[in-house]
C-alpha positions as CSV (number, residue, x, y, z in Angstrom):
1,M,217.9,82.7,6.7
2,T,219.7,84.6,9.5
3,N,222.7,86.9,8.9
4,L,225.4,86.4,11.4
5,S,227.2,89.8,11.2
6,A,230.0,88.8,13.5
7,L,230.9,85.9,11.3
8,N,229.9,87.7,8.0
9,S,228.0,84.5,7.4
10,I,224.4,83.5,6.4
11,H,222.6,80.6,8.1
12,V,221.5,78.3,5.3
13,A,219.9,75.2,6.9
14,S,219.7,73.0,9.9
15,R,219.0,69.3,10.5
16,K,219.6,66.3,12.8
17,F,221.0,63.2,11.3
18,Q,219.4,60.0,12.5
19,L,220.6,56.4,12.2
20,I,217.9,55.8,9.5
21,D,219.5,58.6,7.5
22,Q,222.9,56.9,7.8
23,L,221.5,53.5,6.6
24,E,219.9,55.2,3.6
25,F,223.1,57.0,2.7
26,A,225.0,53.7,3.1
27,R,222.7,52.1,0.6
28,F,223.2,55.0,-1.8
29,S,227.0,55.1,-1.4
30,G,227.9,51.5,-0.7
31,D,229.8,52.6,2.4
32,F,228.5,50.3,5.2
33,N,231.5,50.9,7.5
34,P,230.1,50.0,11.0
35,I,231.5,53.3,12.5
36,H,228.5,54.9,10.6
37,V,225.7,52.3,10.8
38,D,226.4,49.9,13.8
39,P,225.9,51.5,17.2
40,I,227.3,48.4,19.0
41,Y,230.5,48.4,17.0
42,A,230.8,52.1,17.2
43,R,230.7,52.2,21.0
44,R,234.2,50.6,21.0
45,S,235.6,53.1,18.6
46,I,237.5,56.3,19.4
47,F,234.2,58.2,19.0
48,G,232.1,55.9,21.2
49,E,229.1,56.3,18.9
50,C,228.0,56.2,15.3
51,I,229.1,59.2,13.3
52,V,227.8,60.7,10.0
53,H,229.7,59.9,6.8
54,G,231.8,63.0,6.0
55,V,230.7,62.9,2.4
56,H,227.1,62.7,3.6
57,G,227.5,66.1,5.3
58,L,229.3,67.5,2.3
59,L,226.6,66.5,-0.2
60,W,223.9,67.7,2.2
61,A,225.6,71.1,2.4
62,L,226.1,71.5,-1.3
63,N,222.5,70.5,-1.9
64,E,221.2,73.2,0.5
65,L,223.6,75.8,-0.9
66,T,222.4,75.1,-4.5
67,E,218.8,75.7,-3.6
68,K,219.0,78.6,-1.1
69,I,222.1,80.5,-2.2
70,N,222.2,79.5,-5.9
71,V,225.9,78.6,-5.6
72,S,227.7,76.1,-7.8
73,C,231.4,75.2,-8.0
74,H,234.0,74.0,-10.4
75,T,236.2,72.7,-7.5
76,F,235.5,72.1,-3.8
77,K,237.9,71.4,-0.9
78,C,236.3,69.8,2.1
79,D,238.0,69.3,5.5
80,F,236.3,67.0,7.9
81,L,237.6,68.5,11.2
82,K,235.4,66.8,13.8
83,P,232.9,64.0,13.7
84,I,229.2,64.8,13.1
85,S,227.2,63.0,15.8
86,L,223.7,61.6,15.4
87,D,220.7,63.3,17.0
88,T,222.4,66.6,17.4
89,K,221.4,69.9,15.6
90,I,223.8,70.7,12.8
91,D,223.8,74.1,11.1
92,I,225.1,75.2,7.7
93,Y,226.7,78.7,7.4
94,W,227.7,80.4,4.1
95,N,230.4,83.1,3.9
96,A,230.1,84.8,0.5
97,E,233.2,86.8,0.9
98,K,235.5,83.9,1.7
99,R,233.3,81.4,-0.4
100,T,233.3,78.9,2.5
101,V,230.7,76.7,4.0
102,K,230.8,75.6,7.6
103,L,228.9,72.8,9.3
104,M,228.7,73.6,12.9
105,C,227.2,72.2,16.2
106,K,226.7,75.1,18.5
107,Q,230.0,76.9,18.5
108,S,232.1,74.0,17.3
109,I,233.1,73.8,13.6
110,L,232.8,70.3,12.3
111,T,233.4,70.6,8.5
112,V,234.7,73.4,6.3
113,I,234.1,73.4,2.6
114,S,235.8,75.9,0.2
115,I,234.0,76.6,-3.0
116,I,236.4,77.4,-5.9
117,G,235.3,78.7,-9.3
118,E,231.9,79.2,-10.7
119,S,232.3,78.0,-14.3
120,K,229.4,76.2,-16.0
121,I,229.5,72.5,-15.2
122,K,228.2,70.1,-17.8
123,K,225.4,68.0,-16.3
124,Q,226.2,64.3,-16.4
125,D,223.2,62.1,-16.2
126,K,225.0,59.0,-17.4
127,L,226.7,56.7,-14.8
128,S,230.4,56.5,-15.9
129,L,231.3,53.7,-13.5
130,K,230.5,50.0,-13.8
131,K,227.8,48.9,-11.3
132,R,228.9,46.3,-8.8
133,L,227.3,44.7,-5.7
134,P,228.3,46.3,-2.4
135,F,230.9,44.6,-0.3
136,K,229.4,42.5,2.5
137,S,231.9,44.0,5.0
138,P,234.9,46.4,4.9
139,K,238.3,45.1,4.2
140,V,240.5,44.8,7.3
141,M,244.0,46.2,6.8
142,K,246.5,44.9,9.4
143,A,248.9,47.0,11.3
144,N,251.4,46.9,8.4
145,W,248.7,47.8,5.9
146,E,250.9,50.4,4.2
147,K,253.2,47.6,3.0
148,Q,250.4,45.7,1.3
149,D,249.6,45.9,-2.5
150,L,247.2,48.8,-2.5
151,S,248.7,50.6,-5.5
152,H,245.4,50.9,-7.2
153,V,241.8,49.7,-7.3
154,N,239.4,49.7,-10.2
155,L,236.6,52.1,-9.6
156,A,233.0,50.8,-9.4
157,Y,229.7,52.2,-8.1
158,R,228.4,49.9,-5.4
159,G,225.4,51.8,-4.2
160,K,221.7,52.2,-5.1
161,L,221.6,55.1,-7.7
162,S,217.9,55.5,-7.5
163,L,218.3,57.1,-4.0
164,A,220.4,60.0,-5.4
165,K,217.4,62.2,-6.3
166,K,215.6,61.5,-3.1
167,L,218.6,62.4,-0.9
168,F,220.1,65.3,-2.9
169,P,217.5,66.5,-5.5
170,N,219.1,70.0,-6.0
171,I,222.6,68.9,-6.8
172,V,221.4,66.0,-8.9
173,E,219.4,68.5,-11.0
174,L,222.4,70.8,-11.3
175,Y,225.3,68.3,-11.8
176,G,223.6,65.1,-12.8
177,V,223.7,61.7,-11.1
178,G,227.0,60.8,-13.0
179,N,228.9,63.6,-11.2
180,I,227.4,62.8,-7.8
181,A,228.1,59.1,-8.2
182,E,231.7,59.8,-8.8
183,I,232.0,62.0,-5.7
184,V,230.2,59.5,-3.5
185,V,232.4,56.7,-4.6
186,A,235.2,58.3,-2.5
187,T,233.5,57.4,0.8
188,E,233.0,53.8,-0.4
189,I,236.7,53.5,-1.3
190,V,237.9,54.9,2.1
191,G,235.3,53.1,4.3
192,M,235.2,49.7,2.6
193,E,238.5,49.3,0.7
194,M,241.4,51.6,1.5
195,P,242.1,51.7,4.4
196,G,238.7,50.0,5.0
197,L,237.3,49.1,8.4
198,N,239.7,51.2,10.5
199,S,239.6,54.3,8.4
200,L,238.9,57.9,9.1
201,F,238.2,60.3,6.2
202,T,239.8,63.7,6.8
203,S,239.7,65.7,3.6
204,L,238.3,65.5,0.0
205,K,239.1,67.8,-2.9
206,G,237.0,67.4,-6.0
207,T,237.2,69.0,-9.5
208,F,234.7,68.5,-12.2
209,V,236.3,67.7,-15.6
210,E,235.3,66.5,-19.0
211,S,237.5,63.8,-20.4
212,E,237.9,60.1,-21.2
213,V,240.3,58.1,-19.1
214,D,240.9,54.4,-19.2
215,P,241.1,52.7,-16.8
216,L,239.2,54.6,-14.2
217,Q,241.1,54.0,-11.0
218,A,242.1,55.1,-7.5
219,K,245.6,54.8,-6.3
220,I,247.7,55.6,-3.2
221,V,249.9,58.6,-3.8
222,S,251.7,58.7,-0.4
223,V,251.7,57.1,3.0
224,D,253.0,58.5,6.3
225,E,253.7,55.4,8.4
226,R,254.2,57.4,11.6
227,F,250.6,58.5,11.8
228,G,248.9,56.0,9.4
229,L,248.1,58.9,7.0
230,V,247.3,58.0,3.4
231,N,246.8,60.2,0.4
232,M,244.9,58.9,-2.6
233,H,244.1,60.1,-6.1
234,V,240.9,59.1,-7.9
235,R,240.4,59.7,-11.6
236,G,236.9,59.4,-13.1
237,L,235.4,60.4,-16.4
238,Y,233.7,63.5,-14.8
239,T,235.7,64.2,-11.6
240,V,239.2,64.2,-10.2
241,L,239.3,63.5,-6.5
242,E,242.1,63.9,-3.9
243,I,241.5,62.0,-0.7
244,E,243.3,62.2,2.7
245,A,242.4,59.5,5.3
246,F,243.9,58.0,8.4
247,F,244.3,54.3,9.4
248,R,242.2,54.6,12.6
249,S,243.5,52.9,15.8
250,L,242.2,49.4,16.3
251,P,239.8,48.9,19.2
252,A,241.6,48.2,22.4
253,V,241.8,44.5,23.4
254,M,242.0,43.6,27.1
255,S,244.3,40.9,28.5
256,S,243.3,37.4,27.6
257,L,242.1,34.8,30.1
258,Q,245.5,33.0,29.8
259,E,247.4,36.3,30.6
260,V,245.1,36.8,33.6
261,E,245.5,33.3,34.9
262,G,249.2,33.6,34.8
263,S,249.1,36.7,37.0
264,I,246.8,35.6,39.9
265,N,246.1,32.8,42.4
266,L,243.1,31.0,41.1
267,T,241.3,31.0,44.5
268,E,242.3,34.4,45.9
269,F,239.0,36.1,45.2
270,S,236.7,33.2,46.2
271,S,234.9,35.3,48.8
272,V,234.0,38.1,46.3
273,N,230.5,38.6,44.9
274,A,231.1,41.7,42.8
275,L,228.7,44.0,40.8
276,I,230.7,45.5,38.0
277,I,229.0,48.5,36.5
278,G,230.1,48.7,32.8
279,G,231.6,45.3,32.9
280,T,231.5,44.4,29.2
281,R,234.6,46.2,27.9
282,G,237.7,48.1,29.0
283,L,238.6,48.0,32.7
284,G,235.3,46.5,33.7
285,E,235.8,43.6,31.4
286,L,239.4,43.1,32.8
287,T,238.1,43.3,36.4
288,A,235.5,40.6,35.6
289,K,238.1,38.3,34.2
290,V,240.4,38.8,37.2
291,I,237.7,38.1,39.9
292,S,236.0,35.3,38.0
293,L,239.3,33.4,37.3
294,G,240.3,34.1,40.9
295,G,237.3,32.1,42.1
296,G,234.9,34.9,42.7
297,R,231.4,35.6,41.4
298,V,230.7,38.6,39.1
299,T,227.6,40.3,37.8
300,I,228.5,42.5,34.8
301,T,226.1,45.2,33.7
302,Y,225.5,46.6,30.2
303,N,223.3,49.3,28.8
304,T,223.5,48.8,25.1
305,G,226.2,46.1,24.6
306,K,224.1,43.0,25.2
307,D,226.1,40.9,22.7
308,D,229.4,41.9,24.4
309,A,227.9,41.0,27.8
310,I,226.8,37.5,26.6
311,A,230.1,36.9,24.8
312,L,232.1,37.7,28.0
313,Q,229.7,35.7,30.2
314,N,230.2,32.6,27.9
315,E,233.9,33.0,27.9
316,L,234.1,33.1,31.7
317,I,231.7,30.2,32.2
318,L,233.6,28.0,29.7
319,A,236.8,28.8,31.7
320,G,235.1,27.5,34.9
321,G,234.1,30.9,36.3
322,H,230.8,32.4,37.6
323,C,229.3,35.3,35.7
324,D,225.8,36.8,35.5
325,I,224.7,39.7,33.3
326,L,222.3,42.5,34.0
327,K,220.9,45.3,31.8
328,L,221.3,48.5,33.8
329,N,221.1,52.2,33.0
330,V,222.7,54.0,35.9
331,T,221.2,57.3,35.0
332,D,217.7,55.8,35.4
333,D,217.6,54.5,39.0
334,S,214.2,52.9,38.5
335,S,215.4,50.5,35.9
336,Y,217.0,47.8,38.1
337,T,216.8,45.8,41.3
338,L,220.0,44.6,43.1
339,D,221.1,41.7,45.3
340,N,223.4,41.9,48.3
341,F,226.9,42.3,46.7
342,N,230.0,42.7,48.8
343,Q,231.9,44.6,46.1
344,L,230.9,47.3,43.7
345,Y,233.1,48.4,40.8
346,Y,231.9,51.6,39.1
347,F,233.1,51.9,35.5
348,A,230.0,53.7,34.1
349,T,231.0,56.5,31.8
350,P,229.9,58.5,28.8
351,K,232.4,59.0,26.0
352,I,235.2,61.2,27.2
353,R,235.8,64.0,24.7
354,P,238.4,66.7,24.4
355,E,236.9,70.0,25.2
356,T,236.7,73.0,22.9
357,G,236.3,75.9,25.3
358,A,232.9,76.6,23.8
359,K,229.7,77.0,25.7
360,D,228.7,73.4,25.1
361,D,231.5,72.4,27.6
362,V,229.0,73.1,30.3
363,D,226.6,70.5,28.9
364,L,229.5,68.1,28.7
365,Y,230.3,68.7,32.4
366,L,226.7,68.1,33.4
367,K,226.7,64.8,31.4
368,Y,229.9,63.7,33.2
369,Q,228.4,64.7,36.5
370,S,225.2,62.7,35.9
371,F,227.4,59.5,35.6
372,Y,230.3,60.2,38.0
373,V,228.4,62.0,40.8
374,T,224.6,61.6,40.8
375,A,224.2,58.1,39.5
376,F,227.2,56.9,41.6
377,E,225.8,58.4,44.8
378,N,222.4,56.9,44.2
379,L,223.9,53.5,43.6
380,I,225.8,53.6,46.9
381,K,222.7,54.5,48.7
382,R,220.8,51.5,47.3
383,L,223.6,49.0,47.9
384,G,225.0,50.4,51.1
385,G,221.9,49.5,53.0
386,G,222.4,45.8,52.7
387,I,223.4,43.3,55.3
388,N,226.9,42.9,53.9
389,K,229.9,45.1,54.2
390,L,230.3,46.9,50.8
391,N,233.7,47.6,49.3
392,I,233.5,50.2,46.5
393,F,235.9,50.8,43.7
394,Y,235.7,54.3,42.1
395,P,238.2,54.9,39.3
396,S,239.4,58.5,39.5
397,T,242.0,60.1,37.2
398,E,245.5,61.5,37.4
399,F,244.2,64.4,35.4
400,I,243.0,65.9,38.7
401,D,246.6,66.4,39.7
402,E,247.6,68.1,36.5
403,T,244.6,69.0,34.5
404,P,245.1,69.2,30.7
405,L,243.4,72.3,29.2
406,N,241.0,70.2,27.1
407,F,239.9,67.9,29.9
408,R,238.9,70.4,32.6
409,M,235.3,69.4,32.7
410,Y,236.2,65.7,32.9
411,S,238.7,66.4,35.8
412,R,236.2,68.6,37.6
413,A,233.4,65.9,37.5
414,K,235.8,63.2,38.7
415,A,236.9,65.4,41.6
416,D,233.2,65.9,42.4
417,G,232.9,62.1,42.4
418,E,235.9,61.8,44.8
419,A,234.0,64.2,47.1
420,V,231.0,61.8,47.1
421,C,233.4,59.0,48.1
422,K,234.8,61.0,51.0
423,R,231.2,61.5,52.4
424,F,230.7,57.8,52.6
425,E,234.1,56.6,53.7
426,G,233.4,57.0,57.4
427,L,230.4,54.7,57.4
428,P,231.0,51.4,59.3
429,K,229.9,49.0,56.4
430,I,231.6,50.9,53.6
431,K,235.2,50.8,52.3
432,I,236.1,52.8,49.2
433,V,239.2,52.4,47.0
434,R,239.5,55.5,44.7
435,P,242.8,55.5,42.9
436,R,243.8,58.3,40.5
437,L,244.5,56.1,37.5
438,P,246.9,56.8,34.7
439,R,245.9,56.6,31.0
440,M,245.6,52.9,30.1
441,K,244.9,51.0,27.0
442,T,241.1,51.1,26.7
443,D,238.5,52.1,24.2
444,Q,238.3,55.5,25.8
445,T,242.0,56.2,25.2
446,S,242.4,54.9,21.6
447,G,243.4,57.7,19.2
448,L,244.8,58.4,15.8
449,A,248.5,58.6,16.5
450,P,250.4,55.9,18.4
451,E,250.7,56.6,22.1
452,V,252.6,55.1,25.0
453,L,249.9,54.0,27.4
454,S,250.1,52.0,30.6
455,D,249.3,48.3,30.5
456,S,246.0,47.7,32.4
457,L,246.6,44.3,34.0
458,P,249.6,45.0,36.3
459,I,247.8,48.2,37.5
460,M,244.4,46.7,38.1
461,I,245.4,43.4,39.9
462,P,246.9,45.2,43.0
463,L,243.8,47.4,43.3
464,I,241.4,44.4,43.0
465,R,243.5,42.7,45.8
466,E,243.2,45.9,47.9
467,M,239.4,45.7,47.4
468,S,239.4,42.2,48.9
469,F,241.9,42.8,51.7
470,E,240.2,43.4,55.1
């Protein structure tokens, strides 16, 4: 263990969570919310990827703390500040003076756990909750979810209890499976029941008790409708839990085929043969709909979202359009061959994240640059040598004009991409349209609190027309 004198903290343990770890914890807890276990679903979420269950991180930290620091608690308060990503190194630090545990990724604090009290806790080896089968899928609360009858829910354990000792042997030995099962039921309630599918767990306070309460239940204490914030109280035989969670924003939905048809001439893009990089969702999906319904031909690319690509292809073909799909990883320029297209739309992007000011912002900039600069330039070179004139659409951002403090790396990389565009604009067979777009309703811009964002369709149609105008 390493003593961090500047932080007055001790390094306790490190690990990388993998998807297989998530699936195993889901079986233990009964929380199969797809934000944790389904990479295809998660790519459309506000995080753009699967994230670790907050309670998974909590129990891992308590398990390591029990073994290596010999710390137990009567009460804990856990704040899930930032998501824990898969395949990244996560470190646990213990501050004995403040009695706090921090889960960190490099310089970024992800979870903070306060350890309160050290009184002897009675080990509870008996499961207090009735065992029930896990739900097949999370409940889906509508936009007015807070007005539905969610006053209480009977507690049940819906996981596989035999996994407890395998996953968390130290705290099972100290507290017993009964106590651990009552803690882990909190993630199942939030992720599968209240608010369910579109939930985000933000904090959990737990106190170990010894009493008999009937019925065991969870109930909503308060709701803040402005932000979709819900506070719940869970009373078990061995624990009292206080839960805070958000109703997460629904995935962005692009304009329907009917809305697109009502906004364009159904033959105005008949001369277009477009390659749409990242065409399965967001602005790429919308562009494919506009061109295809306008009589043009589109090839949409995907990297991981094959099902999304097939669904969009089928939708456009059934509507009388032309659509091909192509698996393509733009950061691996040996992974594809290309036909002679006359238009290129470049929507390839990693997940855009607010920056922290920490050293890992440099890594974030390099990741942006690999998509917005290097891969983009390589693609132009491969397509620009064809016999056709090539019109290129490069979506830049209005953040370049007035850069928010937490998006400086993103703005810088997009400005670098604009510089690439300028180098190619003078060539005889290349035309480049590179608007600085406002924030629009897409997966990338979905957040926790309601925001006023621009409608994508009226912004994109004039730009697609500009691409086709000679």
